[in-house]
C-alpha positions in Angstrom: -18.8 22.3 -10.7 -18.1 18.6 -10.0 -14.8 18.1 -8.1 -15.1 14.3 -7.8 -12.4 12.2 -9.3 -13.1 10.2 -12.4 -15.2 7.0 -11.8 -12.4 4.7 -12.9 -9.8 6.3 -10.6 -12.3 6.2 -7.7 -13.1 2.6 -8.3 -9.4 1.7 -8.5 -8.7 3.6 -5.3 -11.5 1.8 -3.4 -10.3 -1.6 -4.8 -6.8 -0.8 -3.4 -8.3 0.1 0.0 -10.3 -3.1 0.1 -7.2 -5.1 -0.7 -5.2 -3.3 2.0 -7.9 -3.9 4.6 -8.3 -7.6 3.6 -4.6 -8.3 3.8 -4.4 -6.6 7.2 -7.4 -8.3 8.8 -7.3 -11.8 7.2 -4.7 -13.4 9.5 -6.5 -12.3 12.6 -9.9 -13.3 11.3 -8.5 -16.7 10.2 -7.1 -17.4 13.6 -10.3 -16.3 15.3 -12.2 -18.6 13.0 -9.9 -21.5 13.6 -10.3 -21.2 17.4 -14.1 -20.8 17.1 -14.3 -24.0 14.9 -12.1 -25.9 17.3 -14.1 -24.8 20.3 -17.4 -25.6 18.6 -16.1 -29.1 17.7 -14.7 -29.7 21.2 -11.1 -30.0 19.9 -7.9 -28.8 21.5 -6.0 -26.3 19.4 -2.5 -25.2 20.1 0.5 -24.0 18.1 2.9 -26.7 19.2 1.4 -29.8 17.6 -1.4 -31.0 15.4 -4.3 -32.4 17.4 -7.0 -34.5 15.7 -10.2 -32.6 15.2 -13.1 -34.3 13.4 -15.6 -31.9 11.7 -18.2 -33.4 9.3 -16.3 -36.7 9.3 -13.0 -35.1 8.2 -9.9 -34.5 10.2 -9.3 -30.7 10.0 -6.8 -30.5 12.8 -3.8 -29.6 10.6 -5.8 -26.9 8.8 -7.0 -25.5 12.2 -3.4 -25.3 13.4 -2.3 -23.5 10.2 -5.0 -21.0 10.5 -4.5 -20.7 14.2 -0.8 -19.8 13.6 -1.9 -17.0 11.3 -2.8 -15.0 14.4 0.9 -14.4 14.9 1.0 -12.9 11.4 -1.5 -10.4 12.6 1.1 -8.8 14.8 2.7 -7.5 11.7 -0.2 -7.3 9.3 -2.4 -5.0 11.4 0.2 -2.2 11.9 1.3 -2.5 8.2 -2.3 -2.3 7.2 -2.8 0.8 9.3 0.2 2.4 7.5 -1.2 1.3 4.2 -4.5 3.0 5.0 -2.7 6.1 6.0 -0.7 6.1 2.7 -4.0 5.5 0.8 -5.6 8.5 2.5 -2.7 10.7 1.5 -2.9 9.4 -2.1 -6.7 9.9 -2.2 -6.3 13.5 -0.8 -3.6 14.2 -3.4 -5.8 12.9 -6.3 -8.8 14.8 -5.0 -6.9 18.1 -4.7 -5.2 17.5 -8.1 -8.5 16.9 -9.8 -10.0 19.9 -8.1 -7.1 22.2 -9.3 -7.2 20.8 -12.9 -10.9 21.7 -13.4 -11.3 25.2 -14.6 -14.2 27.2 -13.2 -16.8 27.4 -15.9 
């Protein structure tokens, strides 16, 4: 007896989980990436002002500041992402148990 959910439902659930994790982690990863690029280019990066930063003959200082500020969004996105994963786990457990109950023993 196979108690696994249908492949379409399983695929959709894992897509939802991937979206939740991406939205939770992206702001922090973007900020870390911005600070890493600024450090590698020898630029100063802060949240108060745009500092010039030349990377590959282009000034990316404004973009680095924007992505650096996304770190503050991580203060909200990480806990909300954790709650989203908890809700996802409850929904996945519910779907698993519902699918298991609906299958008749053959």
